[in-house]
C-alpha positions in Angstrom: 28.8 13.5 5.3 28.0 16.4 2.9 30.9 17.9 1.1 30.4 21.3 -0.5 33.4 23.3 -1.9 33.5 26.9 -0.9 33.8 28.8 -4.2 35.8 32.0 -4.2 34.5 35.3 -5.7 37.9 36.5 -7.0 41.5 35.3 -7.6 44.5 36.1 -9.8 45.4 34.6 -13.1 48.5 33.0 -11.6 46.2 30.3 -10.1 45.0 27.0 -11.5 41.6 25.3 -11.1 43.0 23.0 -8.4 44.2 26.0 -6.4 40.6 27.1 -5.8 39.9 23.9 -3.9 42.8 24.8 -1.7 42.7 21.9 0.7 39.3 22.8 2.1 38.7 19.3 3.5 41.2 18.3 6.2 42.1 14.6 6.2 40.8 14.3 2.6 42.7 14.3 -0.7 41.1 16.0 -3.7 41.4 13.7 -6.7 39.7 15.9 -9.2 38.1 19.4 -9.2 36.5 21.0 -12.3 34.5 24.1 -13.0 32.4 25.4 -15.8 32.7 29.1 -16.3 30.7 31.5 -18.5 32.2 34.8 -19.3 30.0 37.8 -18.5 31.0 39.5 -21.8 28.3 37.6 -23.7 29.5 35.6 -26.7 33.2 35.5 -25.8 34.6 32.8 -23.6 33.1 29.6 -22.1 35.5 27.5 -20.2 35.6 24.0 -18.6 38.6 23.8 -16.3 39.9 21.0 -14.3 42.8 20.4 -11.9 45.9 22.2 -13.2 44.3 24.1 -16.0 45.2 27.8 -15.7 42.7 30.6 -15.1 42.2 33.4 -17.6 41.5 37.1 -16.8 37.9 38.2 -16.9 34.5 38.4 -15.3 32.7 35.0 -15.1 29.8 33.2 -13.6 30.5 29.7 -12.3 27.7 27.6 -13.6 28.7 24.1 -12.3 31.4 22.2 -10.4 32.4 18.6 -9.9 34.6 17.5 -7.0 36.0 14.1 -6.2 37.8 13.5 -2.8 38.8 10.5 -0.7 40.0 10.1 2.8 43.7 9.6 3.6 43.2 5.9 4.5 41.8 5.2 1.0 38.6 3.8 2.5 36.0 6.3 1.3 35.5 8.3 -1.8 33.1 11.2 -2.2 31.8 12.7 -5.4 29.9 16.0 -5.4 28.6 18.0 -8.4 26.2 20.9 -8.5 24.7 23.6 -10.6 25.3 27.1 -9.3 25.2 30.7 -10.4 28.3 32.2 -8.7 30.0 35.4 -9.8 33.8 34.9 -10.2 36.5 37.4 -11.1 40.0 36.6 -12.3 42.3 39.7 -12.2 45.9 40.0 -13.6 48.6 38.9 -11.2 50.0 42.1 -9.6 53.8 42.2 -9.8 54.2 40.0 -12.9 54.7 36.8 -11.0 58.3 35.9 -10.4 59.6 37.6 -13.5 59.9 41.2 -12.4 59.8 43.2 -9.2 58.2 46.6 -8.7 61.6 48.1 -8.0 62.7 47.0 -11.5 59.5 48.4 -13.0 60.2 51.8 -11.3 63.7 51.7 -12.6 62.3 51.0 -16.1 59.9 53.9 -15.7 62.7 56.2 -14.7 64.7 55.1 -17.7 61.6 55.6 -19.9 61.3 59.2 -18.7 65.0 59.8 -18.9 64.7 62.0 -21.9 61.3 63.6 -21.3 60.2 67.1 -20.3 59.4 65.6 -16.9 63.1 65.2 -16.3 64.7 67.9 -18.5 63.1 71.3 -19.1 65.3 71.9 -22.2 63.0 69.4 -24.0 60.3 72.0 -24.1 62.3 73.6 -26.9 62.9 70.4 -29.0 61.4 67.4 -30.7 62.9 64.2 -32.1 64.7 64.5 -35.4 63.0 63.3 -38.6 64.7 62.7 -41.9 64.5 65.9 -44.0 64.8 68.3 -41.1 67.2 71.2 -41.5 70.5 70.1 -39.8 71.0 73.8 -38.8 68.2 73.4 -36.2 69.8 70.3 -34.4 70.0 70.8 -30.7 73.7 70.0 -30.2 73.5 70.1 -26.4 70.9 67.4 -26.3 72.9 65.3 -28.8 75.9 65.5 -26.6 73.9 64.6 -23.5 71.7 61.8 -24.8 73.3 60.6 -28.1 70.1 61.3 -30.1 69.2 64.0 -32.6 66.6 66.6 -31.6 65.3 69.7 -33.5 64.8 73.1 -31.9 61.2 74.2 -32.1 60.8 76.9 -29.6 59.3 77.0 -26.1 56.3 74.8 -25.3 54.1 74.9 -22.3 55.3 72.4 -19.6 53.0 69.3 -19.1 51.4 68.4 -15.9 54.4 66.8 -14.1 52.3 64.4 -12.1 50.0 62.9 -14.7 50.4 60.3 -17.5 47.9 59.2 -20.2 47.5 55.4 -20.5 45.6 53.6 -23.3 44.9 49.9 -22.9 43.9 47.6 -25.8 41.9 44.5 -24.8 41.9 43.0 -28.3 44.3 40.2 -29.3 45.1 36.6 -28.7 44.0 35.5 -25.2 47.3 34.5 -23.8 49.1 37.6 -25.2 46.5 40.0 -23.8 46.5 38.3 -20.4 50.3 38.6 -20.2 50.0 42.3 -21.3 47.5 43.0 -18.5 49.8 41.6 -15.9 52.5 43.9 -17.3 50.1 46.8 -17.3 49.1 46.1 -13.7 52.8 46.2 -12.7 53.3 49.5 -14.4 50.2 51.1 -13.0 50.9 50.1 -9.4 54.5 51.3 -9.7 53.7 54.6 -11.3 51.0 55.4 -8.7 53.3 54.3 -5.9 55.8 56.8 -7.4 53.3 59.6 -7.1 52.2 59.8 -10.7 48.5 60.2 -11.5 47.0 58.2 -14.4 44.2 59.0 -16.8 43.3 55.7 -18.6 41.3 54.9 -21.8 40.6 51.3 -22.5 38.6 49.0 -24.9 34.9 48.9 -24.3 32.3 51.5 -23.4 32.6 54.1 -20.7 34.5 57.3 -19.8 38.2 57.5 -19.1 39.2 56.4 -15.6 41.3 58.5 -13.4 43.6 56.9 -10.8 45.4 59.0 -8.2 48.4 58.1 -6.0 47.3 56.1 -2.9 44.7 54.0 -4.7 44.8 50.3 -3.6 46.2 47.7 -5.9 42.9 45.8 -5.8 41.1 48.7 -7.5 43.6 48.5 -10.4 43.2 44.7 -10.6 39.5 45.0 -10.7 39.6 47.6 -13.4 42.0 45.5 -15.6 39.9 42.3 -15.2 36.9 44.1 -16.6 38.5 45.3 -19.9 36.7 43.4 -22.6 38.3 41.8 -25.7 37.0 44.5 -28.1 38.6 46.7 -30.7 39.9 50.0 -29.3 37.6 52.7 -30.5 38.8 56.0 -31.9 39.6 58.3 -29.0 37.3 61.3 -29.4 37.6 63.1 -26.1 39.4 66.4 -26.0 41.8 66.3 -23.1 41.7 69.3 -20.8 45.4 69.7 -20.2 48.8 68.5 -21.5 50.4 65.2 -20.5 54.1 64.6 -20.5 53.8 61.0 -21.8 51.3 58.7 -23.5 51.8 54.9 -22.7 49.9 52.6 -25.0 49.6 48.9 -23.9 48.7 46.6 -26.7 49.5 43.0 -27.9 50.9 42.9 -31.4 48.0 40.6 -32.5 45.5 43.3 -31.7 47.6 46.4 -32.6 45.2 49.0 -34.1 45.8 51.5 -36.8 47.4 54.8 -35.7 44.2 56.6 -36.6 42.6 55.8 -33.3 45.0 58.4 -31.8 44.4 61.2 -34.3 42.5 63.3 -31.9 45.1 63.2 -29.1 47.0 66.4 -29.4 47.9 67.1 -25.8 51.0 65.0 -25.5 54.3 66.9 -25.3 56.7 63.9 -25.6 57.0 61.0 -28.1 54.4 58.4 -27.3 55.4 54.9 -26.2 54.0 51.5 -27.3 54.4 48.8 -24.6 54.0 45.2 -25.6 54.9 41.8 -24.2 54.7 39.7 -27.5 57.9 37.8 -28.3 57.0 36.9 -31.9 55.8 39.1 -34.8 53.6 38.3 -37.8 54.1 40.0 -41.1 51.1 42.2 -40.3 52.3 43.2 -36.9 55.8 43.9 -38.3 54.2 46.3 -40.8 52.1 47.9 -38.0 55.2 48.4 -35.8 57.0 50.1 -38.6 54.0 52.4 -39.0 54.2 53.4 -35.3 58.0 54.0 -35.5 57.6 56.2 -38.5 54.9 58.1 -36.6 57.5 59.0 -34.0 56.6 56.3 -31.4 59.1 54.6 -29.1 58.5 50.8 -28.8 59.2 49.1 -25.5 59.0 45.3 -25.6 59.3 43.2 -22.5 59.7 39.5 -23.3 
């Protein structure tokens, strides 16, 4: 009897190594299943996984496997190992596992846009208050409506109401970045489902990616699985039109200096940093303060 496991080409990062075996051999019990994976971003991650070890987001090549199974009567035991060269993709789990639903994400997105020009045209005449601003220019109507201070600046051109700018940082601690990508996948799927187009910059080489409503979730998953663990380069491209909102996804461990955004001038509303980290280091605390002083809103989902 020849036992060969059928190796998948893609799966989500909610799976374990044992899940890939997936009871492929009726009447047999898998005692052990292990894989050796080499990440296709050369020089980054080489993994040897077995049984209940979790899978990590990325593009890999399975280089070898080892399988031990026995029959249900405990009479026979089979061992099979082999050298292979099998492409394998692990994408972020769409929907954030059992922690959040897409409905909740859409609700969060609506709350995020609660005070933007996409919802309230009067914001075209105002900006958030900064210490030292002339109190005579406070927009009292917006203070009464939203409980925050805004300064009248005069009319600005309305942004494209159906487009958001996303920036995704792949640098940081592995677990933190993988969790961030799951959250990012949830947001992207929800926004596109809600009819919002997305222009996306990410770590690594290549031009910005444009996603339009109606795109399949698998396309987003594939894109996020390919973002490498590299520093976010300074964004040089001049954007052709205004966006209502900039959403920046980054782990705190890889949070870049604000200078990477110095060339982005086409955002009409305060930008938003979205992170999933539950703990801060001294350095990340200082960086967060730099973002807040720069007029950023910080959205943390733990």
